[in-house]
PDB file of N, CA, C and O in Angstrom:
ATOM      1  N   MET A   1       3.582 -14.823  10.072  1.00  0.00           N
ATOM      2  CA  MET A   1       3.957 -13.490   9.638  1.00  0.00           C
ATOM      3  C   MET A   1       3.920 -12.531  10.820  1.00  0.00           C
ATOM      4  O   MET A   1       3.114 -12.678  11.738  1.00  0.00           O
ATOM      5  N   LYS A   2       4.793 -11.568  10.776  1.00  0.00           N
ATOM      6  CA  LYS A   2       4.853 -10.556  11.835  1.00  0.00           C
ATOM      7  C   LYS A   2       3.617  -9.665  11.788  1.00  0.00           C
ATOM      8  O   LYS A   2       2.968  -9.551  10.748  1.00  0.00           O
ATOM      9  N   PRO A   3       3.292  -9.031  12.921  1.00  0.00           N
ATOM     10  CA  PRO A   3       2.197  -8.059  12.899  1.00  0.00           C
ATOM     11  C   PRO A   3       2.557  -6.884  11.977  1.00  0.00           C
ATOM     12  O   PRO A   3       3.726  -6.528  11.828  1.00  0.00           O
ATOM     13  N   ILE A   4       1.533  -6.299  11.371  1.00  0.00           N
ATOM     14  CA  ILE A   4       1.716  -5.158  10.477  1.00  0.00           C
ATOM     15  C   ILE A   4       1.070  -3.943  11.129  1.00  0.00           C
ATOM     16  O   ILE A   4      -0.099  -3.974  11.516  1.00  0.00           O
ATOM     17  N   ARG A   5       1.855  -2.866  11.245  1.00  0.00           N
ATOM     18  CA  ARG A   5       1.365  -1.629  11.869  1.00  0.00           C
ATOM     19  C   ARG A   5       1.496  -0.477  10.876  1.00  0.00           C
ATOM     20  O   ARG A   5       2.564  -0.255  10.305  1.00  0.00           O
ATOM     21  N   LEU A   6       0.407   0.246  10.680  1.00  0.00           N
ATOM     22  CA  LEU A   6       0.443   1.431   9.834  1.00  0.00           C
ATOM     23  C   LEU A   6       0.807   2.648  10.677  1.00  0.00           C
ATOM     24  O   LEU A   6       0.179   2.911  11.703  1.00  0.00           O
ATOM     25  N   SER A   7       1.817   3.384  10.242  1.00  0.00           N
ATOM     26  CA  SER A   7       2.162   4.631  10.917  1.00  0.00           C
ATOM     27  C   SER A   7       1.005   5.617  10.738  1.00  0.00           C
ATOM     28  O   SER A   7       0.127   5.400   9.903  1.00  0.00           O
ATOM     29  N   ARG A   8       1.004   6.682  11.509  1.00  0.00           N
ATOM     30  CA  ARG A   8      -0.037   7.699  11.353  1.00  0.00           C
ATOM     31  C   ARG A   8      -0.004   8.286   9.947  1.00  0.00           C
ATOM     32  O   ARG A   8      -1.045   8.525   9.334  1.00  0.00           O
ATOM     33  N   HIS A   9       1.198   8.512   9.451  1.00  0.00           N
ATOM     34  CA  HIS A   9       1.343   9.048   8.097  1.00  0.00           C
ATOM     35  C   HIS A   9       0.719   8.096   7.076  1.00  0.00           C
ATOM     36  O   HIS A   9       0.001   8.534   6.177  1.00  0.00           O
ATOM     37  N   ALA A  10       0.987   6.810   7.212  1.00  0.00           N
ATOM     38  CA  ALA A  10       0.426   5.825   6.282  1.00  0.00           C
ATOM     39  C   ALA A  10      -1.096   5.797   6.367  1.00  0.00           C
ATOM     40  O   ALA A  10      -1.765   5.677   5.341  1.00  0.00           O
ATOM     41  N   GLN A  11      -1.650   5.905   7.558  1.00  0.00           N
ATOM     42  CA  GLN A  11      -3.104   5.932   7.722  1.00  0.00           C
ATOM     43  C   GLN A  11      -3.706   7.139   7.008  1.00  0.00           C
ATOM     44  O   GLN A  11      -4.734   7.019   6.343  1.00  0.00           O
ATOM     45  N   THR A  12      -3.071   8.291   7.145  1.00  0.00           N
ATOM     46  CA  THR A  12      -3.537   9.507   6.477  1.00  0.00           C
ATOM     47  C   THR A  12      -3.449   9.355   4.961  1.00  0.00           C
ATOM     48  O   THR A  12      -4.365   9.744   4.236  1.00  0.00           O
ATOM     49  N   GLN A  13      -2.342   8.787   4.489  1.00  0.00           N
ATOM     50  CA  GLN A  13      -2.162   8.603   3.056  1.00  0.00           C
ATOM     51  C   GLN A  13      -3.191   7.637   2.478  1.00  0.00           C
ATOM     52  O   GLN A  13      -3.634   7.815   1.344  1.00  0.00           O
ATOM     53  N   CYS A  14      -3.572   6.629   3.233  1.00  0.00           N
ATOM     54  CA  CYS A  14      -4.627   5.715   2.780  1.00  0.00           C
ATOM     55  C   CYS A  14      -5.911   6.489   2.518  1.00  0.00           C
ATOM     56  O   CYS A  14      -6.547   6.305   1.479  1.00  0.00           O
ATOM     57  N   LEU A  15      -6.289   7.338   3.435  1.00  0.00           N
ATOM     58  CA  LEU A  15      -7.520   8.114   3.274  1.00  0.00           C
ATOM     59  C   LEU A  15      -7.424   9.057   2.074  1.00  0.00           C
ATOM     60  O   LEU A  15      -8.353   9.144   1.272  1.00  0.00           O
ATOM     61  N   GLU A  16      -6.314   9.753   1.956  1.00  0.00           N
ATOM     62  CA  GLU A  16      -6.148  10.732   0.880  1.00  0.00           C
ATOM     63  C   GLU A  16      -6.002  10.087  -0.491  1.00  0.00           C
ATOM     64  O   GLU A  16      -6.400  10.672  -1.499  1.00  0.00           O
ATOM     65  N   ARG A  17      -5.436   8.891  -0.535  1.00  0.00           N
ATOM     66  CA  ARG A  17      -5.116   8.259  -1.814  1.00  0.00           C
ATOM     67  C   ARG A  17      -6.047   7.109  -2.185  1.00  0.00           C
ATOM     68  O   ARG A  17      -5.855   6.466  -3.217  1.00  0.00           O
ATOM     69  N   GLY A  18      -7.049   6.846  -1.356  1.00  0.00           N
ATOM     70  CA  GLY A  18      -8.076   5.881  -1.726  1.00  0.00           C
ATOM     71  C   GLY A  18      -7.728   4.424  -1.515  1.00  0.00           C
ATOM     72  O   GLY A  18      -8.230   3.568  -2.243  1.00  0.00           O
ATOM     73  N   ALA A  19      -6.896   4.116  -0.555  1.00  0.00           N
ATOM     74  CA  ALA A  19      -6.557   2.717  -0.239  1.00  0.00           C
ATOM     75  C   ALA A  19      -7.199   2.328   1.092  1.00  0.00           C
ATOM     76  O   ALA A  19      -7.360   3.166   1.978  1.00  0.00           O
ATOM     77  N   THR A  20      -7.561   1.065   1.224  1.00  0.00           N
ATOM     78  CA  THR A  20      -8.098   0.577   2.492  1.00  0.00           C
ATOM     79  C   THR A  20      -7.013  -0.167   3.270  1.00  0.00           C
ATOM     80  O   THR A  20      -5.992  -0.572   2.714  1.00  0.00           O
ATOM     81  N   HIS A  21      -7.253  -0.330   4.532  1.00  0.00           N
ATOM     82  CA  HIS A  21      -6.334  -1.074   5.384  1.00  0.00           C
ATOM     83  C   HIS A  21      -6.158  -2.501   4.855  1.00  0.00           C
ATOM     84  O   HIS A  21      -5.040  -3.012   4.790  1.00  0.00           O
ATOM     85  N   ASP A  22      -7.264  -3.134   4.481  1.00  0.00           N
ATOM     86  CA  ASP A  22      -7.206  -4.507   3.970  1.00  0.00           C
ATOM     87  C   ASP A  22      -6.392  -4.600   2.678  1.00  0.00           C
ATOM     88  O   ASP A  22      -5.654  -5.564   2.473  1.00  0.00           O
ATOM     89  N   GLU A  23      -6.528  -3.597   1.809  1.00  0.00           N
ATOM     90  CA  GLU A  23      -5.737  -3.588   0.567  1.00  0.00           C
ATOM     91  C   GLU A  23      -4.245  -3.463   0.864  1.00  0.00           C
ATOM     92  O   GLU A  23      -3.425  -4.106   0.210  1.00  0.00           O
ATOM     93  N   VAL A  24      -3.899  -2.649   1.833  1.00  0.00           N
ATOM     94  CA  VAL A  24      -2.492  -2.490   2.212  1.00  0.00           C
ATOM     95  C   VAL A  24      -1.930  -3.819   2.722  1.00  0.00           C
ATOM     96  O   VAL A  24      -0.831  -4.222   2.341  1.00  0.00           O
ATOM     97  N   ILE A  25      -2.678  -4.483   3.572  1.00  0.00           N
ATOM     98  CA  ILE A  25      -2.242  -5.775   4.115  1.00  0.00           C
ATOM     99  C   ILE A  25      -2.064  -6.790   2.992  1.00  0.00           C
ATOM    100  O   ILE A  25      -1.070  -7.515   2.956  1.00  0.00           O
ATOM    101  N   ARG A  26      -3.018  -6.839   2.084  1.00  0.00           N
ATOM    102  CA  ARG A  26      -2.925  -7.795   0.965  1.00  0.00           C
ATOM    103  C   ARG A  26      -1.734  -7.475   0.061  1.00  0.00           C
ATOM    104  O   ARG A  26      -1.052  -8.384  -0.411  1.00  0.00           O
ATOM    105  N   ALA A  27      -1.484  -6.189  -0.180  1.00  0.00           N
ATOM    106  CA  ALA A  27      -0.334  -5.795  -0.996  1.00  0.00           C
ATOM    107  C   ALA A  27       0.972  -6.238  -0.350  1.00  0.00           C
ATOM    108  O   ALA A  27       1.897  -6.658  -1.045  1.00  0.00           O
ATOM    109  N   ILE A  28       1.053  -6.150   0.955  1.00  0.00           N
ATOM    110  CA  ILE A  28       2.262  -6.578   1.668  1.00  0.00           C
ATOM    111  C   ILE A  28       2.411  -8.099   1.600  1.00  0.00           C
ATOM    112  O   ILE A  28       3.504  -8.609   1.351  1.00  0.00           O
ATOM    113  N   CYS A  29       1.323  -8.812   1.819  1.00  0.00           N
ATOM    114  CA  CYS A  29       1.374 -10.273   1.865  1.00  0.00           C
ATOM    115  C   CYS A  29       1.502 -10.929   0.495  1.00  0.00           C
ATOM    116  O   CYS A  29       2.178 -11.950   0.365  1.00  0.00           O
ATOM    117  N   GLU A  30       0.859 -10.357  -0.536  1.00  0.00           N
ATOM    118  CA  GLU A  30       0.788 -11.020  -1.830  1.00  0.00           C
ATOM    119  C   GLU A  30       1.478 -10.270  -2.968  1.00  0.00           C
ATOM    120  O   GLU A  30       1.679 -10.826  -4.048  1.00  0.00           O
ATOM    121  N   GLY A  31       1.836  -9.021  -2.731  1.00  0.00           N
ATOM    122  CA  GLY A  31       2.366  -8.198  -3.809  1.00  0.00           C
ATOM    123  C   GLY A  31       3.828  -8.454  -4.138  1.00  0.00           C
ATOM    124  O   GLY A  31       4.553  -9.133  -3.412  1.00  0.00           O
ATOM    125  N   GLU A  32       4.225  -7.879  -5.265  1.00  0.00           N
ATOM    126  CA  GLU A  32       5.635  -7.920  -5.665  1.00  0.00           C
ATOM    127  C   GLU A  32       6.407  -6.915  -4.822  1.00  0.00           C
ATOM    128  O   GLU A  32       5.894  -5.852  -4.475  1.00  0.00           O
ATOM    129  N   ARG A  33       7.631  -7.261  -4.503  1.00  0.00           N
ATOM    130  CA  ARG A  33       8.457  -6.390  -3.664  1.00  0.00           C
ATOM    131  C   ARG A  33       9.667  -5.901  -4.439  1.00  0.00           C
ATOM    132  O   ARG A  33      10.232  -6.611  -5.271  1.00  0.00           O
ATOM    133  N   GLU A  34      10.050  -4.650  -4.135  1.00  0.00           N
ATOM    134  CA  GLU A  34      11.260  -4.091  -4.728  1.00  0.00           C
ATOM    135  C   GLU A  34      11.935  -3.198  -3.690  1.00  0.00           C
ATOM    136  O   GLU A  34      11.289  -2.652  -2.795  1.00  0.00           O
ATOM    137  N   ALA A  35      13.237  -3.068  -3.837  1.00  0.00           N
ATOM    138  CA  ALA A  35      14.006  -2.253  -2.898  1.00  0.00           C
ATOM    139  C   ALA A  35      13.595  -0.793  -3.001  1.00  0.00           C
ATOM    140  O   ALA A  35      13.298  -0.292  -4.085  1.00  0.00           O
ATOM    141  N   ALA A  36      13.583  -0.120  -1.860  1.00  0.00           N
ATOM    142  CA  ALA A  36      13.317   1.312  -1.784  1.00  0.00           C
ATOM    143  C   ALA A  36      14.434   1.958  -0.961  1.00  0.00           C
ATOM    144  O   ALA A  36      15.315   1.266  -0.451  1.00  0.00           O
ATOM    145  N   LYS A  37      14.394   3.266  -0.836  1.00  0.00           N
ATOM    146  CA  LYS A  37      15.422   3.989  -0.088  1.00  0.00           C
ATOM    147  C   LYS A  37      15.430   3.595   1.386  1.00  0.00           C
ATOM    148  O   LYS A  37      14.428   3.123   1.923  1.00  0.00           O
ATOM    149  N   HIS A  38      16.561   3.793   2.017  1.00  0.00           N
ATOM    150  CA  HIS A  38      16.726   3.612   3.471  1.00  0.00           C
ATOM    151  C   HIS A  38      16.390   2.200   3.945  1.00  0.00           C
ATOM    152  O   HIS A  38      15.789   2.018   5.003  1.00  0.00           O
ATOM    153  N   GLU A  39      16.787   1.197   3.144  1.00  0.00           N
ATOM    154  CA  GLU A  39      16.579  -0.208   3.503  1.00  0.00           C
ATOM    155  C   GLU A  39      15.104  -0.565   3.700  1.00  0.00           C
ATOM    156  O   GLU A  39      14.759  -1.396   4.540  1.00  0.00           O
ATOM    157  N   ARG A  40      14.256   0.069   2.922  1.00  0.00           N
ATOM    158  CA  ARG A  40      12.824  -0.212   2.965  1.00  0.00           C
ATOM    159  C   ARG A  40      12.428  -0.993   1.720  1.00  0.00           C
ATOM    160  O   ARG A  40      13.213  -1.129   0.780  1.00  0.00           O
ATOM    161  N   LEU A  41      11.214  -1.498   1.726  1.00  0.00           N
ATOM    162  CA  LEU A  41      10.672  -2.239   0.587  1.00  0.00           C
ATOM    163  C   LEU A  41       9.385  -1.586   0.118  1.00  0.00           C
ATOM    164  O   LEU A  41       8.596  -1.097   0.927  1.00  0.00           O
ATOM    165  N   LEU A  42       9.177  -1.580  -1.182  1.00  0.00           N
ATOM    166  CA  LEU A  42       7.915  -1.148  -1.766  1.00  0.00           C
ATOM    167  C   LEU A  42       7.215  -2.408  -2.261  1.00  0.00           C
ATOM    168  O   LEU A  42       7.795  -3.205  -2.999  1.00  0.00           O
ATOM    169  N   CYS A  43       5.973  -2.575  -1.851  1.00  0.00           N
ATOM    170  CA  CYS A  43       5.167  -3.731  -2.253  1.00  0.00           C
ATOM    171  C   CYS A  43       4.086  -3.227  -3.203  1.00  0.00           C
ATOM    172  O   CYS A  43       3.452  -2.206  -2.935  1.00  0.00           O
ATOM    173  N   ARG A  44       3.869  -3.938  -4.318  1.00  0.00           N
ATOM    174  CA  ARG A  44       2.852  -3.524  -5.294  1.00  0.00           C
ATOM    175  C   ARG A  44       1.855  -4.657  -5.516  1.00  0.00           C
ATOM    176  O   ARG A  44       2.225  -5.822  -5.665  1.00  0.00           O
ATOM    177  N   PHE A  45       0.581  -4.276  -5.532  1.00  0.00           N
ATOM    178  CA  PHE A  45      -0.460  -5.258  -5.838  1.00  0.00           C
ATOM    179  C   PHE A  45      -1.572  -4.554  -6.595  1.00  0.00           C
ATOM    180  O   PHE A  45      -2.024  -3.479  -6.200  1.00  0.00           O
ATOM    181  N   ASN A  46      -2.012  -5.175  -7.697  1.00  0.00           N
ATOM    182  CA  ASN A  46      -3.090  -4.617  -8.519  1.00  0.00           C
ATOM    183  C   ASN A  46      -4.426  -5.225  -8.130  1.00  0.00           C
ATOM    184  O   ASN A  46      -4.563  -6.443  -8.016  1.00  0.00           O
ATOM    185  N   PHE A  47      -5.405  -4.360  -7.927  1.00  0.00           N
ATOM    186  CA  PHE A  47      -6.771  -4.763  -7.605  1.00  0.00           C
ATOM    187  C   PHE A  47      -7.688  -4.394  -8.764  1.00  0.00           C
ATOM    188  O   PHE A  47      -7.523  -3.336  -9.371  1.00  0.00           O
ATOM    189  N   ALA A  48      -8.648  -5.253  -9.075  1.00  0.00           N
ATOM    190  CA  ALA A  48      -9.692  -4.874 -10.020  1.00  0.00           C
ATOM    191  C   ALA A  48     -10.489  -3.754  -9.348  1.00  0.00           C
ATOM    192  O   ALA A  48     -10.951  -3.908  -8.218  1.00  0.00           O
ATOM    193  N   PHE A  49     -10.647  -2.639 -10.040  1.00  0.00           N
ATOM    194  CA  PHE A  49     -11.304  -1.468  -9.445  1.00  0.00           C
ATOM    195  C   PHE A  49     -12.652  -1.202 -10.116  1.00  0.00           C
ATOM    196  O   PHE A  49     -13.674  -1.107  -9.437  1.00  0.00           O
ATOM    197  N   GLU A  50     -12.657  -1.083 -11.447  1.00  0.00           N
ATOM    198  CA  GLU A  50     -13.893  -0.914 -12.214  1.00  0.00           C
ATOM    199  C   GLU A  50     -14.816   0.144 -11.615  1.00  0.00           C
ATOM    200  O   GLU A  50     -16.014  -0.090 -11.452  1.00  0.00           O
ATOM    201  N   SER A  51     -14.254   1.306 -11.288  1.00  0.00           N
ATOM    202  CA  SER A  51     -15.036   2.356 -10.648  1.00  0.00           C
ATOM    203  C   SER A  51     -14.423   3.720 -10.949  1.00  0.00           C
ATOM    204  O   SER A  51     -13.469   3.834 -11.719  1.00  0.00           O
ATOM    205  N   HIS A  52     -14.987   4.744 -10.329  1.00  0.00           N
ATOM    206  CA  HIS A  52     -14.503   6.102 -10.532  1.00  0.00           C
ATOM    207  C   HIS A  52     -13.657   6.554  -9.341  1.00  0.00           C
ATOM    208  O   HIS A  52     -13.949   6.227  -8.190  1.00  0.00           O
ATOM    209  N   TRP A  53     -12.625   7.299  -9.640  1.00  0.00           N
ATOM    210  CA  TRP A  53     -11.800   7.946  -8.619  1.00  0.00           C
ATOM    211  C   TRP A  53     -11.581   9.372  -9.092  1.00  0.00           C
ATOM    212  O   TRP A  53     -11.076   9.603 -10.191  1.00  0.00           O
ATOM    213  N   GLN A  54     -11.963  10.318  -8.260  1.00  0.00           N
ATOM    214  CA  GLN A  54     -11.836  11.748  -8.558  1.00  0.00           C
ATOM    215  C   GLN A  54     -12.408  12.090  -9.932  1.00  0.00           C
ATOM    216  O   GLN A  54     -11.797  12.820 -10.713  1.00  0.00           O
ATOM    217  N   GLY A  55     -13.592  11.547 -10.209  1.00  0.00           N
ATOM    218  CA  GLY A  55     -14.327  11.893 -11.410  1.00  0.00           C
ATOM    219  C   GLY A  55     -13.932  11.171 -12.689  1.00  0.00           C
ATOM    220  O   GLY A  55     -14.461  11.479 -13.757  1.00  0.00           O
ATOM    221  N   LYS A  56     -13.014  10.218 -12.600  1.00  0.00           N
ATOM    222  CA  LYS A  56     -12.572   9.498 -13.791  1.00  0.00           C
ATOM    223  C   LYS A  56     -12.671   7.986 -13.540  1.00  0.00           C
ATOM    224  O   LYS A  56     -12.414   7.514 -12.432  1.00  0.00           O
ATOM    225  N   TYR A  57     -13.044   7.242 -14.580  1.00  0.00           N
ATOM    226  CA  TYR A  57     -13.194   5.793 -14.473  1.00  0.00           C
ATOM    227  C   TYR A  57     -11.843   5.099 -14.623  1.00  0.00           C
ATOM    228  O   TYR A  57     -11.045   5.448 -15.493  1.00  0.00           O
ATOM    229  N   TYR A  58     -11.599   4.105 -13.758  1.00  0.00           N
ATOM    230  CA  TYR A  58     -10.389   3.299 -13.821  1.00  0.00           C
ATOM    231  C   TYR A  58     -10.744   1.828 -13.644  1.00  0.00           C
ATOM    232  O   TYR A  58     -11.621   1.486 -12.850  1.00  0.00           O
ATOM    233  N   ALA A  59     -10.071   0.971 -14.377  1.00  0.00           N
ATOM    234  CA  ALA A  59     -10.291  -0.470 -14.267  1.00  0.00           C
ATOM    235  C   ALA A  59      -9.446  -1.093 -13.158  1.00  0.00           C
ATOM    236  O   ALA A  59      -9.870  -2.053 -12.514  1.00  0.00           O
ATOM    237  N   ILE A  60      -8.255  -0.548 -12.937  1.00  0.00           N
ATOM    238  CA  ILE A  60      -7.292  -1.138 -11.990  1.00  0.00           C
ATOM    239  C   ILE A  60      -6.860  -0.090 -10.967  1.00  0.00           C
ATOM    240  O   ILE A  60      -6.666   1.080 -11.294  1.00  0.00           O
ATOM    241  N   LYS A  61      -6.714  -0.536  -9.728  1.00  0.00           N
ATOM    242  CA  LYS A  61      -6.107   0.289  -8.680  1.00  0.00           C
ATOM    243  C   LYS A  61      -4.897  -0.478  -8.154  1.00  0.00           C
ATOM    244  O   LYS A  61      -5.018  -1.623  -7.718  1.00  0.00           O
ATOM    245  N   GLN A  62      -3.739   0.159  -8.201  1.00  0.00           N
ATOM    246  CA  GLN A  62      -2.535  -0.448  -7.652  1.00  0.00           C
ATOM    247  C   GLN A  62      -2.261   0.196  -6.293  1.00  0.00           C
ATOM    248  O   GLN A  62      -2.176   1.419  -6.178  1.00  0.00           O
ATOM    249  N   VAL A  63      -2.126  -0.638  -5.276  1.00  0.00           N
ATOM    250  CA  VAL A  63      -1.791  -0.174  -3.935  1.00  0.00           C
ATOM    251  C   VAL A  63      -0.337  -0.552  -3.686  1.00  0.00           C
ATOM    252  O   VAL A  63       0.061  -1.700  -3.878  1.00  0.00           O
ATOM    253  N   ALA A  64       0.455   0.440  -3.253  1.00  0.00           N
ATOM    254  CA  ALA A  64       1.902   0.246  -3.115  1.00  0.00           C
ATOM    255  C   ALA A  64       2.395   0.813  -1.781  1.00  0.00           C
ATOM    256  O   ALA A  64       2.850   1.956  -1.723  1.00  0.00           O
ATOM    257  N   PRO A  65       2.308   0.023  -0.714  1.00  0.00           N
ATOM    258  CA  PRO A  65       2.845   0.487   0.564  1.00  0.00           C
ATOM    259  C   PRO A  65       4.373   0.376   0.612  1.00  0.00           C
ATOM    260  O   PRO A  65       4.966  -0.538   0.039  1.00  0.00           O
ATOM    261  N   VAL A  66       4.984   1.323   1.305  1.00  0.00           N
ATOM    262  CA  VAL A  66       6.424   1.268   1.587  1.00  0.00           C
ATOM    263  C   VAL A  66       6.553   0.800   3.028  1.00  0.00           C
ATOM    264  O   VAL A  66       5.970   1.387   3.940  1.00  0.00           O
ATOM    265  N   ILE A  67       7.326  -0.268   3.220  1.00  0.00           N
ATOM    266  CA  ILE A  67       7.421  -0.882   4.546  1.00  0.00           C
ATOM    267  C   ILE A  67       8.855  -0.923   5.051  1.00  0.00           C
ATOM    268  O   ILE A  67       9.813  -0.875   4.279  1.00  0.00           O
ATOM    269  N   LYS A  68       8.971  -1.014   6.366  1.00  0.00           N
ATOM    270  CA  LYS A  68      10.252  -1.241   7.036  1.00  0.00           C
ATOM    271  C   LYS A  68      10.079  -2.512   7.844  1.00  0.00           C
ATOM    272  O   LYS A  68       9.234  -2.578   8.738  1.00  0.00           O
ATOM    273  N   ASP A  69      10.874  -3.518   7.532  1.00  0.00           N
ATOM    274  CA  ASP A  69      10.791  -4.804   8.225  1.00  0.00           C
ATOM    275  C   ASP A  69      11.618  -4.728   9.501  1.00  0.00           C
ATOM    276  O   ASP A  69      12.842  -4.855   9.466  1.00  0.00           O
ATOM    277  N   GLU A  70      10.952  -4.522  10.612  1.00  0.00           N
ATOM    278  CA  GLU A  70      11.597  -4.443  11.924  1.00  0.00           C
ATOM    279  C   GLU A  70      11.661  -5.838  12.542  1.00  0.00           C
ATOM    280  O   GLU A  70      10.971  -6.744  12.075  1.00  0.00           O
ATOM    281  N   PRO A  71      12.471  -6.028  13.576  1.00  0.00           N
ATOM    282  CA  PRO A  71      12.591  -7.364  14.173  1.00  0.00           C
ATOM    283  C   PRO A  71      11.268  -7.961  14.669  1.00  0.00           C
ATOM    284  O   PRO A  71      11.049  -9.166  14.544  1.00  0.00           O
ATOM    285  N   ASP A  72      10.387  -7.123  15.230  1.00  0.00           N
ATOM    286  CA  ASP A  72       9.150  -7.641  15.828  1.00  0.00           C
ATOM    287  C   ASP A  72       7.883  -7.302  15.056  1.00  0.00           C
ATOM    288  O   ASP A  72       6.809  -7.801  15.389  1.00  0.00           O
ATOM    289  N   GLU A  73       7.989  -6.460  14.028  1.00  0.00           N
ATOM    290  CA  GLU A  73       6.802  -6.053  13.287  1.00  0.00           C
ATOM    291  C   GLU A  73       7.190  -5.486  11.930  1.00  0.00           C
ATOM    292  O   GLU A  73       8.355  -5.181  11.674  1.00  0.00           O
ATOM    293  N   ILE A  74       6.197  -5.352  11.076  1.00  0.00           N
ATOM    294  CA  ILE A  74       6.368  -4.665   9.804  1.00  0.00           C
ATOM    295  C   ILE A  74       5.670  -3.321   9.939  1.00  0.00           C
ATOM    296  O   ILE A  74       4.478  -3.259  10.241  1.00  0.00           O
ATOM    297  N   VAL A  75       6.413  -2.252   9.714  1.00  0.00           N
ATOM    298  CA  VAL A  75       5.856  -0.904   9.838  1.00  0.00           C
ATOM    299  C   VAL A  75       5.604  -0.346   8.439  1.00  0.00           C
ATOM    300  O   VAL A  75       6.501  -0.324   7.596  1.00  0.00           O
ATOM    301  N   VAL A  76       4.382   0.099   8.206  1.00  0.00           N
ATOM    302  CA  VAL A  76       4.044   0.731   6.937  1.00  0.00           C
ATOM    303  C   VAL A  76       4.364   2.218   7.083  1.00  0.00           C
ATOM    304  O   VAL A  76       3.775   2.918   7.907  1.00  0.00           O
ATOM    305  N   ILE A  77       5.313   2.686   6.262  1.00  0.00           N
ATOM    306  CA  ILE A  77       5.773   4.066   6.336  1.00  0.00           C
ATOM    307  C   ILE A  77       4.831   4.998   5.588  1.00  0.00           C
ATOM    308  O   ILE A  77       4.439   6.039   6.114  1.00  0.00           O
ATOM    309  N   THR A  78       4.470   4.631   4.369  1.00  0.00           N
ATOM    310  CA  THR A  78       3.538   5.413   3.558  1.00  0.00           C
ATOM    311  C   THR A  78       2.845   4.480   2.586  1.00  0.00           C
ATOM    312  O   THR A  78       3.236   3.324   2.428  1.00  0.00           O
ATOM    313  N   VAL A  79       1.815   4.993   1.937  1.00  0.00           N
ATOM    314  CA  VAL A  79       1.050   4.198   0.985  1.00  0.00           C
ATOM    315  C   VAL A  79       0.814   5.038  -0.270  1.00  0.00           C
ATOM    316  O   VAL A  79       0.337   6.171  -0.197  1.00  0.00           O
ATOM    317  N   TYR A  80       1.155   4.461  -1.414  1.00  0.00           N
ATOM    318  CA  TYR A  80       0.887   5.080  -2.711  1.00  0.00           C
ATOM    319  C   TYR A  80      -0.227   4.310  -3.395  1.00  0.00           C
ATOM    320  O   TYR A  80      -0.372   3.105  -3.190  1.00  0.00           O
ATOM    321  N   THR A  81      -1.007   4.998  -4.200  1.00  0.00           N
ATOM    322  CA  THR A  81      -1.983   4.329  -5.050  1.00  0.00           C
ATOM    323  C   THR A  81      -1.836   4.874  -6.468  1.00  0.00           C
ATOM    324  O   THR A  81      -1.536   6.050  -6.674  1.00  0.00           O
ATOM    325  N   PHE A  82      -2.051   4.005  -7.417  1.00  0.00           N
ATOM    326  CA  PHE A  82      -2.003   4.364  -8.829  1.00  0.00           C
ATOM    327  C   PHE A  82      -3.250   3.789  -9.477  1.00  0.00           C
ATOM    328  O   PHE A  82      -3.606   2.634  -9.244  1.00  0.00           O
ATOM    329  N   PHE A  83      -3.901   4.588 -10.279  1.00  0.00           N
ATOM    330  CA  PHE A  83      -5.122   4.161 -10.953  1.00  0.00           C
ATOM    331  C   PHE A  83      -4.869   4.134 -12.451  1.00  0.00           C
ATOM    332  O   PHE A  83      -4.304   5.078 -13.005  1.00  0.00           O
ATOM    333  N   PHE A  84      -5.281   3.062 -13.107  1.00  0.00           N
ATOM    334  CA  PHE A  84      -5.136   2.970 -14.552  1.00  0.00           C
ATOM    335  C   PHE A  84      -6.151   2.000 -15.125  1.00  0.00           C
ATOM    336  O   PHE A  84      -6.185   1.786 -16.337  1.00  0.00           O
TER     337      PHE A  84
END
């Protein structure tokens, strides 16, 4: 597999949205993929969470990085998280 690089924006979004670097990597490697704008891909992976986020309990955390598959690397453009 190609190296995976998180853009500065993606790193900031991880912190703000509660995703870890390892979760992003796992979502890219093991998650479901779907087409996104500008020839990018959105990868989705559900993690057992069983914890609180912003004062509310959630069982599942979905990490959804948007990636651009470049010739020499995979660039993570942004990272979304969904809690349910």
